[in-house]
C-alpha positions as CSV (number, residue, x, y, z in Angstrom):
1,M,-0.2,-0.1,-0.1
2,A,1.2,3.4,-1.0
3,V,2.1,5.7,2.0
4,T,1.1,9.3,2.3
5,D,3.9,11.3,2.9
6,I,3.0,14.8,4.9
7,H,5.9,17.3,5.4
8,P,6.0,18.2,9.3
9,A,6.0,22.0,7.5
10,A,2.7,21.2,5.8
11,M,-0.6,22.6,7.3
12,V,-3.3,19.9,6.8
13,H,-6.6,20.4,8.2
14,R,-7.7,17.3,10.3
15,G,-11.2,17.4,8.0
16,A,-9.3,17.2,4.6
17,Q,-9.7,13.4,2.6
18,L,-6.1,12.3,1.5
19,G,-6.0,9.4,-0.2
20,R,-3.1,6.7,-0.5
21,G,0.3,7.8,-2.0
22,V,-0.4,11.4,-1.4
23,A,2.4,13.8,-0.7
24,V,2.1,17.4,0.7
25,G,5.7,19.5,0.8
26,A,6.5,22.1,3.3
27,Y,4.2,25.0,3.9
28,S,1.5,23.8,2.2
29,V,-1.6,24.4,3.6
30,I,-4.8,22.0,2.6
31,G,-8.1,23.2,3.7
32,E,-10.7,21.5,5.6
33,H,-12.9,20.3,2.6
34,T,-10.5,19.3,0.4
35,V,-10.4,15.8,-1.0
36,L,-7.1,14.4,-2.4
37,D,-7.3,11.4,-4.4
38,D,-4.9,8.5,-4.7
39,N,-1.5,9.5,-5.8
40,V,-1.8,13.3,-5.7
41,T,1.5,15.4,-5.4
42,V,1.5,18.7,-3.6
43,H,4.8,20.3,-3.6
44,S,5.8,23.2,-1.4
45,H,3.6,26.4,-1.0
46,V,0.5,25.4,-2.4
47,S,-2.7,26.3,-0.7
48,I,-6.1,24.6,-1.4
49,A,-9.2,25.6,0.1
50,G,-12.8,25.5,-0.2
51,V,-15.0,22.5,-1.3
52,T,-12.1,21.0,-3.7
53,R,-11.6,17.8,-5.1
54,I,-8.4,17.0,-6.9
55,G,-8.6,13.9,-9.1
56,A,-5.7,11.0,-8.8
57,G,-2.4,11.4,-10.0
58,T,-2.6,15.1,-10.4
59,T,0.6,17.0,-9.6
60,I,0.6,20.6,-8.4
61,F,3.6,22.9,-8.2
62,P,4.6,25.5,-5.8
63,F,2.3,28.5,-5.1
64,A,-0.8,27.3,-6.9
65,S,-3.9,28.9,-5.2
66,L,-6.8,26.4,-5.6
67,G,-10.4,26.6,-4.3
68,H,-10.6,30.0,-3.0
69,P,-13.6,32.2,-3.6
70,P,-13.9,33.6,-7.0
71,Q,-13.3,37.1,-7.9
72,D,-16.6,38.2,-8.5
73,Q,-18.4,40.9,-6.7
74,K,-22.0,39.1,-6.8
75,Y,-20.6,36.2,-4.8
76,A,-22.0,36.0,-1.4
77,G,-20.2,33.3,0.2
78,E,-22.2,30.5,-0.9
79,N,-20.8,26.9,-0.4
80,S,-19.6,26.3,-4.0
81,E,-16.8,23.8,-5.2
82,L,-13.8,23.4,-7.4
83,H,-13.9,20.1,-9.0
84,I,-10.2,19.1,-10.8
85,G,-9.9,15.7,-12.5
86,A,-6.9,12.8,-12.8
87,G,-3.6,13.2,-14.3
88,N,-3.2,17.0,-14.5
89,V,-0.1,19.0,-14.2
90,I,-0.5,22.2,-12.6
91,R,2.3,24.8,-12.5
92,E,3.6,27.6,-10.7
93,H,1.2,30.2,-9.8
94,V,-1.4,28.7,-11.2
95,T,-5.1,30.2,-9.8
96,M,-8.2,28.2,-10.0
97,N,-11.7,29.5,-8.4
98,T,-14.9,28.0,-7.2
99,G,-18.2,28.4,-8.6
100,T,-21.1,31.1,-8.0
101,A,-24.8,30.8,-7.7
102,G,-25.3,32.4,-10.9
103,G,-23.1,29.8,-12.8
104,G,-24.0,26.4,-11.7
105,M,-22.0,26.9,-8.0
106,V,-19.1,24.2,-9.6
107,T,-16.0,25.0,-11.6
108,R,-14.8,21.7,-13.4
109,V,-11.6,21.1,-14.8
110,G,-11.1,17.6,-16.7
111,D,-8.6,14.7,-16.7
112,N,-4.6,15.2,-18.2
113,G,-4.6,18.8,-18.3
114,L,-1.4,20.9,-18.6
115,F,-2.0,24.5,-16.6
116,M,1.3,26.2,-16.9
117,A,2.8,28.8,-14.9
118,G,0.3,31.8,-14.0
119,A,-2.6,30.3,-15.8
120,H,-6.0,31.5,-14.3
121,V,-9.4,29.2,-14.5
122,A,-12.2,31.7,-13.0
123,H,-15.4,30.7,-11.5
124,D,-18.1,28.5,-13.0
125,C,-15.6,27.5,-16.1
126,Q,-16.0,24.2,-17.8
127,V,-12.6,23.0,-18.9
128,G,-12.6,19.6,-20.7
129,H,-9.9,17.0,-21.0
130,H,-6.3,17.0,-22.5
131,V,-6.6,21.3,-22.4
132,I,-3.3,22.9,-22.1
133,L,-3.1,26.5,-20.7
134,A,0.1,28.3,-21.7
135,N,2.2,30.5,-19.1
136,H,-0.8,33.3,-18.0
137,A,-3.4,32.1,-20.3
138,T,-6.6,33.3,-18.6
139,L,-10.0,32.4,-18.5
140,A,-13.0,34.7,-17.1
141,G,-15.7,33.5,-15.4
142,H,-18.3,31.1,-17.3
143,V,-16.1,30.2,-20.1
144,T,-16.2,26.4,-21.6
145,V,-13.0,24.9,-22.9
146,G,-13.6,21.6,-25.0
147,D,-11.1,18.8,-25.1
148,Y,-8.0,19.1,-26.8
149,A,-8.0,22.9,-26.9
150,I,-4.7,24.5,-26.5
151,L,-4.6,28.5,-25.3
152,G,-1.3,30.2,-26.1
153,G,0.6,32.1,-23.7
154,L,-1.0,35.3,-22.5
155,S,-4.2,34.8,-24.2
156,A,-7.4,36.0,-22.1
157,V,-11.1,34.8,-22.9
158,Q,-14.0,36.7,-22.3
159,Q,-16.9,35.9,-19.8
160,F,-19.2,33.2,-21.3
161,A,-17.0,32.5,-24.5
162,R,-16.8,29.2,-25.9
163,I,-13.4,27.4,-27.1
164,G,-14.4,24.4,-29.0
165,Q,-12.6,21.1,-28.9
166,H,-9.1,20.9,-30.6
167,A,-9.2,24.8,-31.1
168,M,-6.0,26.8,-31.0
169,I,-5.8,30.0,-29.6
170,G,-2.6,32.0,-30.7
171,G,-0.8,33.8,-27.7
172,M,-1.7,37.0,-26.8
173,S,-4.8,36.9,-27.9
174,G,-8.3,38.3,-26.6
175,V,-10.7,36.1,-27.4
176,V,-14.4,38.0,-27.1
177,D,-16.4,35.0,-29.3
178,D,-16.8,31.9,-29.5
179,V,-14.2,29.7,-31.3
180,I,-15.2,26.7,-33.5
181,P,-14.0,23.1,-33.0
182,Y,-10.9,22.6,-34.7
183,G,-10.1,26.4,-35.5
184,S,-7.2,28.4,-34.8
185,A,-7.9,32.1,-33.5
186,L,-5.4,34.7,-33.1
187,G,-5.1,38.5,-33.1
188,N,-5.7,41.1,-30.4
189,R,-9.5,40.7,-30.8
190,A,-9.2,37.2,-32.1
191,H,-10.1,36.2,-35.5
192,L,-10.1,33.0,-36.7
193,G,-7.1,32.1,-38.9
194,G,-8.2,28.7,-40.5
195,L,-8.5,25.5,-39.1
196,N,-6.0,23.8,-36.6
197,I,-4.0,21.6,-38.8
198,I,-1.0,20.9,-37.1
199,G,-2.9,19.8,-33.8
200,L,-5.1,17.5,-36.2
201,K,-2.1,15.8,-37.6
202,R,-0.5,15.3,-34.1
203,R,-3.5,13.9,-32.8
204,G,-4.0,11.5,-35.9
205,F,-6.8,12.7,-38.0
206,S,-6.8,11.3,-41.0
207,R,-6.3,13.0,-44.4
208,D,-9.9,12.6,-45.4
209,Q,-11.2,13.8,-42.1
210,I,-9.0,16.8,-42.2
211,H,-9.8,17.2,-46.1
212,G,-13.7,17.4,-45.3
213,L,-12.9,20.1,-42.5
214,R,-11.0,22.2,-45.3
215,N,-13.8,21.8,-47.6
216,A,-16.6,22.6,-44.9
217,Y,-14.5,25.6,-43.6
218,R,-14.2,27.3,-47.2
219,I,-17.9,27.0,-47.2
220,L,-19.0,28.1,-43.8
221,F,-16.6,31.5,-44.0
222,A,-17.4,32.1,-47.7
223,A,-18.0,36.1,-48.5
224,E,-21.5,35.0,-50.5
225,G,-24.6,34.6,-48.1
226,T,-25.4,34.7,-44.7
227,L,-23.4,32.4,-42.1
228,Q,-27.0,30.9,-41.2
229,D,-27.2,30.1,-45.4
230,R,-23.9,28.6,-45.4
231,L,-24.5,26.5,-42.1
232,E,-27.6,24.9,-43.4
233,T,-25.3,24.2,-47.0
234,V,-22.6,22.7,-44.9
235,A,-25.1,20.5,-42.7
236,G,-26.7,19.3,-46.0
237,Q,-23.6,18.5,-47.8
238,F,-21.9,17.0,-44.6
239,G,-24.4,15.2,-42.7
240,D,-22.0,11.8,-42.3
241,H,-19.0,13.7,-41.5
242,V,-18.4,13.7,-37.6
243,E,-16.1,16.3,-37.1
244,V,-17.8,18.7,-39.7
245,M,-21.2,18.5,-38.1
246,Q,-19.3,18.9,-34.1
247,I,-18.9,22.6,-36.1
248,V,-22.2,22.9,-37.2
249,D,-23.7,21.9,-33.9
250,F,-21.4,24.5,-31.8
251,I,-22.7,27.0,-33.9
252,R,-26.3,26.2,-33.7
253,T,-25.8,26.4,-30.4
254,A,-24.4,30.0,-29.9
255,T,-25.9,32.3,-27.5
256,R,-22.9,35.0,-28.7
257,S,-21.2,35.7,-31.6
258,I,-19.0,33.5,-33.2
259,C,-15.4,34.2,-34.4
260,T,-15.0,34.5,-38.1
261,P,-11.9,35.2,-40.5
262,E,-10.4,38.7,-40.9
263,N,-12.1,40.8,-43.3
């Protein structure tokens, strides 16, 4: 049986729940309502508070701050939560806050993500699996990020925006609109620069899958007609193409503007 290893200089509340093989470094503070699943490693000088659960095998580096109250003036002390999945790497100075009553009360982070130094996940965000936030990438409140999305360093995503699965956000980009699945967005006020072709190839998408996405993208963002008309054209032509229909469904469910190519 793996032994839990708590440094004598760590402060772990007696109410915290620690699984097997958990390690907590010097001067880290683990709050009363924290749950650390098996084989979580907490390096020195980490602060974990609130109703926070961290999945098995996650590693947390110094000066990360997890589960503290949201930076939202409407927050009134409600007993909201932060759920972090398994196998994540959370680097130095990362911050992740609990949810609010206005956003479902739970901030969620999936499995196997990489959150580089200084990244921020705000209240009520819903972050998928295998997501990468590079250094100082920032998610405002209520942001949704799909599986395998990558956000470049110093990028920032506005409240309630959605980042689709397998999307790529360029470094130093400000995202104010939804970014379609498989899209690549960049710029001071981010615009679509095309598809995330490099990411698709790295993740083993076939030539036919990529070819279909390219053809659908050209139709969707052509100059002629309205986006709604072009969307229906794509849905009619690519109804049996799973990845294209994921983009179609993403746009159909939008409640805000969609990020488009620069004019």
